[in-house]
N, CA, C and O atoms as a DFTB+ gen file, in Angstrom:
572 C
 N C O
     1  1       8.643     -12.283     -30.659
     2  2       8.773     -13.530     -31.363
     3  2       8.305     -13.317     -32.778
     4  3       7.273     -12.688     -33.009
     5  1       9.041     -13.826     -33.709
     6  2       8.708     -13.668     -35.114
     7  2       8.223     -15.001     -35.653
     8  3       8.772     -16.050     -35.314
     9  1       7.208     -14.964     -36.484
    10  2       6.707     -16.180     -37.105
    11  2       7.165     -16.186     -38.546
    12  3       6.935     -15.226     -39.282
    13  1       7.811     -17.258     -38.949
    14  2       8.317     -17.356     -40.317
    15  2       7.809     -18.642     -40.960
    16  3       7.780     -19.688     -40.311
    17  1       7.404     -18.574     -42.244
    18  2       6.996     -19.809     -42.905
    19  2       8.179     -20.761     -42.990
    20  3       9.325     -20.337     -43.143
    21  1       7.892     -22.030     -42.890
    22  2       8.947     -23.033     -42.893
    23  2       8.385     -24.325     -43.452
    24  3       7.294     -24.749     -43.070
    25  1       9.112     -24.943     -44.342
    26  2       8.714     -26.253     -44.849
    27  2       9.476     -27.295     -44.053
    28  3      10.700     -27.391     -44.150
    29  1       8.754     -28.067     -43.275
    30  2       9.378     -29.091     -42.438
    31  2       9.795     -30.283     -43.297
    32  3       9.095     -30.638     -44.246
    33  1      10.929     -30.901     -42.971
    34  2      11.363     -32.073     -43.720
    35  2      10.303     -33.171     -43.681
    36  3       9.705     -33.443     -42.640
    37  1      10.090     -33.784     -44.818
    38  2       9.154     -34.902     -44.886
    39  2       7.696     -34.497     -44.977
    40  3       6.817     -35.351     -44.860
    41  1       7.417     -33.228     -45.180
    42  2       6.014     -32.811     -45.253
    43  2       5.561     -32.575     -46.687
    44  3       4.440     -32.119     -46.916
    45  1       6.407     -32.874     -47.637
    46  2       6.072     -32.780     -49.064
    47  2       5.471     -31.426     -49.421
    48  3       4.440     -31.352     -50.089
    49  1       6.118     -30.363     -48.975
    50  2       5.701     -29.029     -49.359
    51  2       4.626     -28.407     -48.499
    52  3       4.202     -27.284     -48.775
    53  1       4.166     -29.095     -47.465
    54  2       3.175     -28.515     -46.579
    55  2       3.857     -27.419     -45.756
    56  3       4.906     -27.649     -45.153
    57  1       3.265     -26.244     -45.736
    58  2       3.874     -25.122     -45.014
    59  2       3.535     -25.221     -43.534
    60  3       2.375     -25.382     -43.155
    61  1       4.549     -25.124     -42.724
    62  2       4.408     -25.105     -41.271
    63  2       4.901     -23.756     -40.780
    64  3       5.624     -23.070     -41.502
    65  1       4.534     -23.364     -39.588
    66  2       5.032     -22.133     -39.003
    67  2       5.960     -22.462     -37.851
    68  3       5.726     -23.399     -37.088
    69  1       7.022     -21.669     -37.738
    70  2       7.938     -21.801     -36.606
    71  2       8.008     -20.457     -35.902
    72  3       7.704     -19.423     -36.496
    73  1       8.401     -20.471     -34.664
    74  2       8.503     -19.246     -33.888
    75  2       9.950     -19.022     -33.521
    76  3      10.606     -19.907     -32.972
    77  1      10.453     -17.823     -33.827
    78  2      11.786     -17.446     -33.395
    79  2      11.675     -16.808     -32.017
    80  3      10.798     -15.978     -31.781
    81  1      12.547     -17.189     -31.124
    82  2      12.537     -16.618     -29.784
    83  2      13.251     -15.279     -29.782
    84  3      14.017     -14.979     -30.698
    85  1      13.006     -14.485     -28.771
    86  2      13.607     -13.155     -28.660
    87  2      15.124     -13.266     -28.556
    88  3      15.657     -14.251     -28.045
    89  1      15.807     -12.235     -29.051
    90  2      17.268     -12.154     -28.981
    91  2      17.643     -10.815     -28.344
    92  3      16.789      -9.953     -28.135
    93  1      18.936     -10.656     -28.038
    94  2      19.421      -9.410     -27.444
    95  2      19.164      -8.225     -28.360
    96  3      19.022      -7.098     -27.884
    97  1      19.102      -8.459     -29.674
    98  2      18.905      -7.372     -30.626
    99  2      17.447      -6.965     -30.785
   100  3      17.162      -5.937     -31.400
   101  1      16.525      -7.744     -30.249
   102  2      15.107      -7.434     -30.398
   103  2      14.750      -6.159     -29.640
   104  3      15.336      -5.842     -28.605
   105  1      13.791      -5.454     -30.174
   106  2      13.329      -4.210     -29.580
   107  2      12.615      -4.472     -28.248
   108  3      11.991      -5.515     -28.051
   109  1      12.725      -3.506     -27.353
   110  2      11.956      -3.528     -26.107
   111  2      11.020      -2.321     -26.063
   112  3      10.442      -2.005     -25.023
   113  1      10.880      -1.650     -27.212
   114  2      10.064      -0.437     -27.291
   115  2       8.603      -0.710     -26.940
   116  3       7.988       0.059     -26.201
   117  1       8.046      -1.804     -27.466
   118  2       6.655      -2.140     -27.158
   119  2       6.499      -2.437     -25.676
   120  3       5.518      -2.023     -25.057
   121  1       7.459      -3.151     -25.103
   122  2       7.416      -3.433     -23.662
   123  2       7.385      -2.126     -22.879
   124  3       6.594      -1.976     -21.948
   125  1       8.238      -1.186     -23.250
   126  2       8.292       0.092     -22.539
   127  2       6.954       0.831     -22.652
   128  3       6.487       1.414     -21.674
   129  1       6.341       0.809     -23.829
   130  2       5.045       1.484     -24.004
   131  2       3.961       0.819     -23.163
   132  3       3.139       1.499     -22.549
   133  1       3.963      -0.497     -23.138
   134  2       2.966      -1.227     -22.341
   135  2       3.174      -0.942     -20.856
   136  3       2.215      -0.687     -20.127
   137  1       4.433      -0.985     -20.410
   138  2       4.720      -0.691     -19.004
   139  2       4.327       0.746     -18.657
   140  3       3.801       1.005     -17.574
   141  1       4.586       1.687     -19.587
   142  2       4.224       3.081     -19.308
   143  2       2.718       3.211     -19.129
   144  3       2.258       3.905     -18.223
   145  1       1.954       2.553     -19.983
   146  2       0.496       2.587     -19.868
   147  2       0.045       2.027     -18.514
   148  3      -0.827       2.598     -17.859
   149  1       0.638       0.922     -18.110
   150  2       0.294       0.308     -16.820
   151  2       0.688       1.233     -15.671
   152  3      -0.098       1.448     -14.749
   153  1       1.905       1.780     -15.723
   154  2       2.390       2.651     -14.648
   155  2       1.605       3.957     -14.560
   156  3       1.484       4.530     -13.478
   157  1       1.070       4.434     -15.688
   158  2       0.247       5.639     -15.669
   159  2      -1.020       5.441     -14.838
   160  3      -1.567       6.398     -14.289
   161  1      -1.481       4.187     -14.751
   162  2      -2.700       3.893     -14.003
   163  2      -2.431       3.394     -12.582
   164  3      -3.274       3.544     -11.698
   165  1      -1.258       2.801     -12.367
   166  2      -0.905       2.284     -11.041
   167  2       0.614       2.257     -10.927
   168  3       1.274       1.412     -11.532
   169  1       1.159       3.177     -10.154
   170  2       2.610       3.332     -10.058
   171  2       3.321       2.134      -9.435
   172  3       4.541       2.019      -9.546
   173  1       2.580       1.240      -8.781
   174  2       3.203       0.067      -8.150
   175  2       2.835      -1.244      -8.845
   176  3       2.996      -2.315      -8.259
   177  1       2.350      -1.179     -10.070
   178  2       1.824      -2.370     -10.737
   179  2       2.870      -3.211     -11.456
   180  3       2.540      -4.284     -11.961
   181  1       4.111      -2.764     -11.520
   182  2       5.171      -3.530     -12.180
   183  2       6.259      -3.790     -11.146
   184  3       6.951      -2.873     -10.705
   185  1       6.395      -5.058     -10.769
   186  2       7.384      -5.458      -9.772
   187  2       8.301      -6.525     -10.365
   188  3       7.846      -7.494     -10.972
   189  1       9.583      -6.324     -10.178
   190  2      10.567      -7.265     -10.712
   191  2      11.695      -7.449      -9.719
   192  3      11.963      -6.585      -8.884
   193  1      12.341      -8.579      -9.827
   194  2      13.472      -8.821      -8.956
   195  2      14.059     -10.192      -9.160
   196  3      13.907     -10.818     -10.209
   197  1      14.736     -10.639      -8.118
   198  2      15.417     -11.925      -8.197
   199  2      15.146     -12.731      -6.928
   200  3      15.335     -12.258      -5.808
   201  1      14.701     -13.956      -7.148
   202  2      14.600     -14.905      -6.047
   203  2      15.946     -15.601      -5.952
   204  3      16.405     -16.215      -6.915
   205  1      16.575     -15.504      -4.795
   206  2      17.881     -16.124      -4.572
   207  2      17.652     -17.525      -4.023
   208  3      17.273     -17.694      -2.864
   209  1      17.881     -18.511      -4.851
   210  2      17.578     -19.894      -4.488
   211  2      18.423     -20.389      -3.318
   212  3      17.937     -21.136      -2.469
   213  1      19.681     -19.972      -3.277
   214  2      20.572     -20.465      -2.220
   215  2      20.132     -20.013      -0.829
   216  3      20.240     -20.774       0.133
   217  1      19.644     -18.794      -0.719
   218  2      19.227     -18.270       0.588
   219  2      17.705     -18.232       0.737
   220  3      17.184     -17.895       1.801
   221  1      17.005     -18.581      -0.336
   222  2      15.538     -18.567      -0.364
   223  2      14.976     -17.210       0.043
   224  3      14.040     -17.119       0.837
   225  1      15.573     -16.155      -0.521
   226  2      15.092     -14.798      -0.268
   227  2      14.722     -14.144      -1.596
   228  3      15.248     -14.488      -2.654
   229  1      13.813     -13.203      -1.501
   230  2      13.336     -12.490      -2.676
   231  2      13.725     -11.021      -2.565
   232  3      13.398     -10.352      -1.585
   233  1      14.422     -10.535      -3.572
   234  2      14.765      -9.126      -3.668
   235  2      13.919      -8.558      -4.805
   236  3      14.192      -8.824      -5.975
   237  1      12.901      -7.784      -4.468
   238  2      11.971      -7.272      -5.473
   239  2      11.819      -5.766      -5.311
   240  3      11.914      -5.232      -4.206
   241  1      11.584      -5.095      -6.423
   242  2      11.366      -3.662      -6.385
   243  2      10.233      -3.286      -7.321
   244  3      10.021      -3.929      -8.349
   245  1       9.507      -2.238      -6.956
   246  2       8.508      -1.674      -7.851
   247  2       9.254      -0.868      -8.893
   248  3      10.080      -0.018      -8.561
   249  1       8.962      -1.135     -10.146
   250  2       9.613      -0.433     -11.239
   251  2       8.839       0.847     -11.528
   252  3       7.647       0.797     -11.832
   253  1       9.497       1.975     -11.437
   254  2       8.850       3.274     -11.637
   255  2       9.097       3.830     -13.035
   256  3       8.392       4.738     -13.474
   257  1      10.093       3.293     -13.737
   258  2      10.466       3.776     -15.061
   259  2      10.186       2.676     -16.083
   260  3      10.684       1.559     -15.943
   261  1       9.401       2.982     -17.096
   262  2       8.966       1.977     -18.067
   263  2      10.119       1.409     -18.884
   264  3      10.150       0.205     -19.138
   265  1      11.054       2.231     -19.295
   266  2      12.194       1.743     -20.083
   267  2      13.090       0.849     -19.234
   268  3      13.558      -0.191     -19.695
   269  1      13.324       1.260     -17.997
   270  2      14.125       0.426     -17.082
   271  2      13.432      -0.908     -16.837
   272  3      14.094      -1.942     -16.750
   273  1      12.109      -0.897     -16.725
   274  2      11.360      -2.144     -16.535
   275  2      11.495      -3.051     -17.757
   276  3      11.651      -4.263     -17.612
   277  1      11.436      -2.477     -18.951
   278  2      11.572      -3.275     -20.174
   279  2      12.960      -3.903     -20.258
   280  3      13.097      -5.057     -20.664
   281  1      13.984      -3.150     -19.877
   282  2      15.356      -3.688     -19.885
   283  2      15.514      -4.787     -18.838
   284  3      16.154      -5.809     -19.091
   285  1      14.929      -4.569     -17.666
   286  2      15.027      -5.576     -16.592
   287  2      14.267      -6.844     -16.971
   288  3      14.682      -7.947     -16.613
   289  1      13.161      -6.693     -17.690
   290  2      12.403      -7.852     -18.161
   291  2      13.263      -8.721     -19.066
   292  3      13.192      -9.948     -18.999
   293  1      14.069      -8.099     -19.905
   294  2      14.909      -8.833     -20.847
   295  2      16.124      -9.477     -20.168
   296  3      16.705     -10.418     -20.710
   297  1      16.504      -8.988     -19.006
   298  2      17.661      -9.507     -18.280
   299  2      17.373     -10.922     -17.775
   300  3      16.440     -11.112     -16.995
   301  1      18.153     -11.915     -18.201
   302  2      17.870     -13.302     -17.797
   303  2      18.059     -13.580     -16.309
   304  3      17.624     -14.627     -15.827
   305  1      18.696     -12.670     -15.567
   306  2      18.825     -12.891     -14.122
   307  2      17.600     -12.378     -13.363
   308  3      17.444     -12.662     -12.176
   309  1      16.738     -11.629     -14.037
   310  2      15.474     -11.204     -13.421
   311  2      14.535     -12.395     -13.481
   312  3      14.037     -12.739     -14.553
   313  1      14.290     -13.024     -12.351
   314  2      13.505     -14.258     -12.369
   315  2      12.153     -14.129     -11.667
   316  3      11.438     -15.119     -11.510
   317  1      11.802     -12.919     -11.248
   318  2      10.529     -12.676     -10.582
   319  2       9.905     -11.437     -11.208
   320  3      10.432     -10.334     -11.064
   321  1       8.789     -11.613     -11.900
   322  2       8.127     -10.511     -12.601
   323  2       6.633     -10.611     -12.329
   324  3       6.012     -11.639     -12.598
   325  1       6.066      -9.546     -11.800
   326  2       4.617      -9.482     -11.604
   327  2       4.119      -8.159     -12.168
   328  3       4.656      -7.094     -11.861
   329  1       3.090      -8.245     -12.994
   330  2       2.528      -7.077     -13.650
   331  2       1.035      -7.044     -13.356
   332  3       0.321      -8.010     -13.628
   333  1       0.572      -5.944     -12.806
   334  2      -0.842      -5.805     -12.494
   335  2      -1.118      -5.984     -11.016
   336  3      -0.235      -5.820     -10.174
   337  1      -2.357      -6.323     -10.720
   338  2      -2.788      -6.537      -9.330
   339  2      -2.601      -8.014      -9.004
   340  3      -3.440      -8.848      -9.344
   341  1      -1.499      -8.324      -8.346
   342  2      -1.134      -9.711      -8.071
   343  2      -1.321     -10.020      -6.588
   344  3      -0.875      -9.257      -5.731
   345  1      -1.961     -11.107      -6.295
   346  2      -2.167     -11.540      -4.927
   347  2      -2.768     -12.933      -4.923
   348  3      -3.150     -13.460      -5.969
   349  1      -2.849     -13.518      -3.758
   350  2      -3.334     -14.891      -3.642
   351  2      -4.762     -15.051      -4.128
   352  3      -5.127     -16.118      -4.621
   353  1      -5.569     -14.022      -3.999
   354  2      -6.987     -14.104      -4.364
   355  2      -7.275     -13.600      -5.776
   356  3      -8.414     -13.679      -6.236
   357  1      -6.259     -13.081      -6.471
   358  2      -6.472     -12.475      -7.782
   359  2      -6.293     -13.503      -8.904
   360  3      -5.451     -14.398      -8.822
   361  1      -7.095     -13.353      -9.938
   362  2      -6.967     -14.215     -11.117
   363  2      -5.670     -13.844     -11.823
   364  3      -5.449     -12.676     -12.142
   365  1      -4.817     -14.826     -12.068
   366  2      -3.490     -14.579     -12.628
   367  2      -3.192     -15.508     -13.791
   368  3      -3.695     -16.629     -13.868
   369  1      -2.369     -15.015     -14.684
   370  2      -1.780     -15.826     -15.735
   371  2      -0.306     -15.958     -15.362
   372  3       0.360     -14.956     -15.103
   373  1       0.203     -17.184     -15.333
   374  2       1.580     -17.425     -14.922
   375  2       2.338     -18.093     -16.060
   376  3       1.897     -19.099     -16.615
   377  1       3.489     -17.513     -16.397
   378  2       4.387     -18.103     -17.375
   379  2       5.632     -18.573     -16.643
   380  3       6.167     -17.856     -15.798
   381  1       6.089     -19.763     -16.960
   382  2       7.324     -20.295     -16.392
   383  2       8.374     -20.399     -17.493
   384  3       8.126     -20.971     -18.555
   385  1       9.522     -19.850     -17.229
   386  2      10.661     -19.891     -18.144
   387  2      11.852     -20.443     -17.377
   388  3      11.887     -20.351     -16.150
   389  1      12.835     -21.018     -18.077
   390  2      14.053     -21.422     -17.369
   391  2      14.861     -20.188     -16.974
   392  3      14.872     -19.190     -17.695
   393  1      15.531     -20.259     -15.836
   394  2      16.393     -19.138     -15.480
   395  2      17.736     -19.293     -16.184
   396  3      17.935     -20.227     -16.962
   397  1      18.652     -18.373     -15.907
   398  2      19.938     -18.364     -16.617
   399  2      20.733     -19.645     -16.437
   400  3      21.570     -19.962     -17.283
   401  1      20.501     -20.399     -15.359
   402  2      21.247     -21.642     -15.147
   403  2      20.856     -22.715     -16.164
   404  3      21.652     -23.607     -16.458
   405  1      19.664     -22.638     -16.691
   406  2      19.217     -23.616     -17.684
   407  2      19.084     -23.032     -19.074
   408  3      18.569     -23.688     -19.980
   409  1      19.545     -21.799     -19.251
   410  2      19.415     -21.108     -20.528
   411  2      20.727     -20.411     -20.852
   412  3      20.783     -19.187     -20.974
   413  1      21.774     -21.202     -20.988
   414  2      23.121     -20.665     -21.159
   415  2      23.275     -19.817     -22.420
   416  3      24.146     -18.948     -22.469
   417  1      22.457     -20.049     -23.429
   418  2      22.551     -19.292     -24.684
   419  2      21.540     -18.156     -24.758
   420  3      21.381     -17.536     -25.810
   421  1      20.857     -17.877     -23.652
   422  2      19.840     -16.813     -23.594
   423  2      18.782     -16.995     -24.675
   424  3      18.407     -16.045     -25.362
   425  1      18.313     -18.212     -24.813
   426  2      17.281     -18.522     -25.799
   427  2      15.908     -18.041     -25.378
   428  3      15.034     -17.861     -26.226
   429  1      15.699     -17.830     -24.092
   430  2      14.381     -17.476     -23.587
   431  2      14.344     -16.040     -23.047
   432  3      13.849     -15.787     -21.949
   433  1      14.873     -15.119     -23.834
   434  2      14.783     -13.708     -23.471
   435  2      13.355     -13.232     -23.680
   436  3      12.600     -13.824     -24.452
   437  1      12.998     -12.180     -23.002
   438  2      11.662     -11.592     -23.137
   439  2      11.803     -10.223     -23.778
   440  3      12.546      -9.374     -23.286
   441  1      11.086     -10.007     -24.879
   442  2      11.149      -8.730     -25.591
   443  2       9.754      -8.389     -26.102
   444  3       8.758      -8.844     -25.540
   445  1       9.676      -7.595     -27.159
   446  2       8.401      -7.057     -27.622
   447  2       7.341      -8.104     -27.938
   448  3       6.171      -7.906     -27.610
   449  1       7.722      -9.208     -28.563
   450  2       6.729     -10.242     -28.896
   451  2       6.048     -10.799     -27.657
   452  3       4.833     -10.993     -27.632
   453  1       6.848     -11.054     -26.632
   454  2       6.290     -11.577     -25.391
   455  2       5.444     -10.523     -24.676
   456  3       4.424     -10.848     -24.069
   457  1       5.867      -9.269     -24.747
   458  2       5.079      -8.189     -24.127
   459  2       3.725      -8.038     -24.812
   460  3       2.709      -7.816     -24.152
   461  1       3.716      -8.158     -26.125
   462  2       2.442      -8.079     -26.856
   463  2       1.512      -9.206     -26.414
   464  3       0.318      -8.984     -26.212
   465  1       2.056     -10.414     -26.263
   466  2       1.232     -11.537     -25.808
   467  2       0.759     -11.321     -24.374
   468  3      -0.384     -11.640     -24.047
   469  1       1.622     -10.785     -23.518
   470  2       1.211     -10.492     -22.144
   471  2       0.055      -9.492     -22.134
   472  3      -0.922      -9.668     -21.406
   473  1       0.175      -8.450     -22.944
   474  2      -0.843      -7.396     -22.944
   475  2      -2.159      -7.870     -23.552
   476  3      -3.230      -7.528     -23.050
   477  1      -2.093      -8.638     -24.611
   478  2      -3.330      -9.029     -25.300
   479  2      -3.933     -10.320     -24.768
   480  3      -5.152     -10.417     -24.629
   481  1      -3.113     -11.301     -24.471
   482  2      -3.635     -12.597     -24.042
   483  2      -3.753     -12.727     -22.533
   484  3      -4.735     -13.271     -22.027
   485  1      -2.750     -12.227     -21.813
   486  2      -2.731     -12.427     -20.367
   487  2      -3.550     -11.376     -19.624
   488  3      -4.319     -11.713     -18.724
   489  1      -3.394     -10.124     -19.987
   490  2      -4.065      -9.053     -19.255
   491  2      -5.233      -8.442     -20.029
   492  3      -5.893      -7.530     -19.531
   493  1      -5.485      -8.921     -21.204
   494  2      -6.571      -8.377     -22.003
   495  2      -7.460      -9.500     -22.501
   496  3      -7.285     -10.662     -22.134
   497  1      -8.387      -9.146     -23.317
   498  2      -9.237     -10.149     -23.935
   499  2     -10.108     -10.895     -22.953
   500  3     -10.668     -10.312     -22.024
   501  1     -10.216     -12.192     -23.169
   502  2     -11.144     -13.016     -22.400
   503  2     -10.563     -13.592     -21.117
   504  3     -11.296     -14.223     -20.355
   505  1      -9.283     -13.402     -20.850
   506  2      -8.675     -14.047     -19.685
   507  2      -9.198     -13.475     -18.368
   508  3      -9.264     -14.200     -17.375
   509  1      -9.563     -12.222     -18.335
   510  2     -10.042     -11.536     -17.123
   511  2      -9.018     -11.578     -15.989
   512  3      -9.364     -11.391     -14.823
   513  1      -7.762     -11.825     -16.340
   514  2      -6.705     -11.846     -15.327
   515  2      -6.369     -10.426     -14.897
   516  3      -6.369      -9.502     -15.711
   517  1      -6.088     -10.266     -13.634
   518  2      -5.646      -8.989     -13.095
   519  2      -4.133      -8.946     -12.939
   520  3      -3.549      -7.884     -12.719
   521  1      -3.501     -10.121     -13.055
   522  2      -2.063     -10.247     -12.830
   523  2      -1.450     -11.130     -13.913
   524  3      -1.995     -12.173     -14.273
   525  1      -0.313     -10.689     -14.418
   526  2       0.512     -11.541     -15.277
   527  2       1.834     -11.714     -14.543
   528  3       2.498     -10.733     -14.208
   529  1       2.211     -12.949     -14.297
   530  2       3.445     -13.238     -13.577
   531  2       4.341     -14.103     -14.449
   532  3       3.889     -15.061     -15.076
   533  1       5.605     -13.753     -14.476
   534  2       6.603     -14.539     -15.198
   535  2       7.659     -14.921     -14.176
   536  3       8.256     -14.064     -13.525
   537  1       7.878     -16.217     -14.048
   538  2       8.896     -16.717     -13.133
   539  2       9.898     -17.531     -13.930
   540  3       9.534     -18.468     -14.640
   541  1      11.157     -17.164     -13.805
   542  2      12.236     -17.948     -14.409
   543  2      12.724     -18.882     -13.301
   544  3      13.273     -18.448     -12.289
   545  1      12.508     -20.161     -13.525
   546  2      12.821     -21.118     -12.468
   547  2      14.135     -21.847     -12.756
   548  3      14.532     -22.041     -13.905
   549  1      14.770     -22.228     -11.699
   550  2      16.038     -22.935     -11.788
   551  2      15.832     -24.295     -12.439
   552  3      14.819     -24.958     -12.220
   553  1      16.799     -24.694     -13.234
   554  2      16.756     -26.018     -13.836
   555  2      17.008     -27.070     -12.769
   556  3      17.789     -26.844     -11.845
   557  1      16.353     -28.216     -12.891
   558  2      16.588     -29.267     -11.891
   559  2      18.013     -29.804     -11.993
   560  3      18.607     -29.821     -13.071
   561  1      18.541     -30.232     -10.879
   562  2      19.885     -30.822     -10.880
   563  2      19.835     -32.188     -11.542
   564  3      18.994     -33.023     -11.210
   565  1      20.732     -32.402     -12.469
   566  2      20.779     -33.688     -13.159
   567  2      21.903     -34.526     -12.535
   568  3      22.961     -34.005     -12.181
   569  1      21.656     -35.800     -12.413
   570  2      22.735     -36.655     -11.960
   571  2      22.424     -37.388     -10.796
   572  3      23.256     -38.153     -10.307
């Protein structure tokens, strides 16, 4: 995510900040480096897959390759992501994003900016979390 200065209408020159969301062109290099560091310490610490809402089944795999994990993270159909030691008793940080059904323009892709936040805010610093989980959830049915 990139932060760019922006003057909001009606603010008489007061500078505001806006955040650009990740795009298909954004780098995944930082994600790959972070995943490699995690995988070097625990080969099963990065799990990704897809929860199939229609059948209520989960297809998940341990990611063994850091670059493949970074690419899968960016894939909007990957709706189940767990990084670290994840379990019912573990302290976790959970991010919820819309899945591809509610994000037709791929506005909520995950790339280097999000990986940096996961590494520093979710799994580092003061959070003391052992698990960072990202779930892309289905949009509610309207009508």
